[in-house]
Structure formats: structure tokens, C-alpha cells
N, C-alpha and C positions, 0 to 999 in steps of 0.2 A: 099497627101493633096494638094489642090490648094493653090496657094499663094494669100494672102489677102492684103488689104491696109488699112491704117489708114485714115479715112474720116475726122474725127474731134476729138478734145480733149476738155474736159470740166472739170472745177473745181468749187467747191463752197467753200467759206472761212468759212462759218458757217453752223451749222445744219439747214436744211430747207431753207437755203439761196439760192439765185438765182445761177444757173450754168452759168459760164462765159466761152466762147470759147477762147482757146489760140492756138497759132501755134506750140508751143513746151512746154515740161515740163520735169523737171529733176526727174527721178525715183531713189529712194533710197532703196536699199535692206533692208528688215526688218522694213521699216518705211512707205513707200507709195510715193505719188506724191507731191513734194514740192508745198506748197500753198493750198493744198486741205484740207478739214475739217477733214478727217481721218488721214492725216499726222500730223495735229495739235492736234489730239484726241479731236475734238470738234463736230464730227459727231453725228447724232441721235443715232447710234448704237456703238459708240466708247467704251462703257462699255463692249462690247463683243469683247475681244481681240483675235487676231489670224491673221495668214498670209492671210486669205481670206478678210481682210479689207484693203489691200494695194492698189489694183487697180481693177476696174470693167470695163468690155467691153460689148458691145452690137452690134449686126449685124444691119446694115442699112436695110437689107432685112426684119428684124423683124419689124422695125419701119414703113417701107413701107407696110407691111402686115396688120398693124393696120388699115390703111386707106382703103386698098383694102377689107379686110375681115370683119371689124367692123365699118367702117365709122368714126374712131377716128384719128384725126390729132394730131400728137405729134412731136414737135420740138425735134431733136436729143438730145439737151442738157437737155430737160425736162424729158428725160428718167432717169435722176439722175445717169447715168453711165459715167465713165471718158473717155472711148475711144470708138468711133463709128467706126466699121469696115465694109469692103465690100469684098465679095468673099471668106470668110472663115467660115466654120461651127464651131462656138465656142463650141457647146455642145460636139464635138468630142475631144476637148482639155482638158477635165477634166482628171486629172492624168498625163498629158503630159507636157513636157517642149517645149517652143516655143520662137521664137525671134520676137520682135517688134522693127524694126530698130536695134540699137546696144544693146538693153536691152533684157536679158533673163528672161522669166516668167515661172511659173508653174501654170497650171489650177488647182484650188482647188475644186470648186463645182459650180453648176449652181447658177445664181443670180436670184432666183425666185422673182417675184414681190410681194410687201407687201401692206398692207392697207395704210401705210404712203405714198407710191408712189401715190396711188390713191387719197389720200387727197390733195396732192400737184399738181395733174394733173386733171383728170376727171374720173367720174364713168365709169366702164367697162375696164379700163386699166389693172387692176390686172388680171381679167379673161382672157383678150386677150393676155397677155404676159406669161401665164403659159407655162413652158418648153421652152420659147424663150425669156426670160427676160435678158439673157446675161450670163456672166461668171465672177466668182470671181477668182482672180489670186494673186499669191505671186510674189514679185519682187526678183529675184535671183542675178542679177548683176546691179550695178549702171550705169546710162547713161541717155541720152536725147532721148525722144520719140518725133517725129515730125509728123505733118500732112503730109501724102504722104508716110510715111515709109512702108516698106514691112513687112508682117506678115508671118512667115515661121515656120512650125513644125521642131523640131530638131530630126533627125533620130536616 
């Protein structure tokens, strides 16, 4: 696996609320990212409990492909994913443990786009992000994730 990098980190304090970019965030195993709507169990889908609600990631390459392939410009934060990455194939991390800086995560499942995302952004986003909408992951160890951190699969 190639080593990837954290490009940006985004949190929303409320369901459907605006995503705010931060330079770092505390990840708490079994709970999520401090300050995020799902950590506080106030997210749109918080009623669906499970480890796949702890953190979401999306490739910057997928966001760039929206513009290139569909003419859709999407600010990385508006993807509604917490961590934007570069240089790592997130789909390959389903079922795998990997490190983001000092934090260990496990890829749970793809984060396929939904109608709610399209309502909050623009028409066509849902179709354009099918199979490249990101990764839902479980936090296995507590720690701080920072912009610029390395992403590395654990062998």
C-alpha cells in the first residue's frame, strides 16, 4: 500500500450543520471525533448505532474527479466526510486496520453517498460518488489526528 496523507479534517456540531475545518481532532475509541455530531449523537443517522459512525474518510482524488468527470465542484468539507485523504485507496481498507497518525482505525464499509448528501450539496453528487464516496471506519485507539498525518496500512 502506498502511504497516504491527511489533507483536511472537518466536523459538524449538528445534523445538517455546516462542516468546519480544523487542524487537529481528538479521536476516541468507541465514540468518534470529539466535537463532531456523531460523537455527540446528534447526527442525521445517529439512531443507527455502530462502529461505522465513528469516523468517515474520503479521497481528495474522488473530489477532484467530480469536477473532471461530472463538472461538479465540491468543497472537501461539503462532502460531509470527516477526513480528506490523498494518495491512499480507501476502498482497499475495508476490513483492514490502518493508522492515521497515532490513531489506529479499522475500515468497516464503504461510505456510499445518500440522498441527504445530495440535498445538502447539489444534484448529481450522489450518482457521481457511487463506489468512491469514502470509507466508514471504527476508531480502535484514542489519539489526535492532525492535518499532514501519514496514513499507513498495518501489515
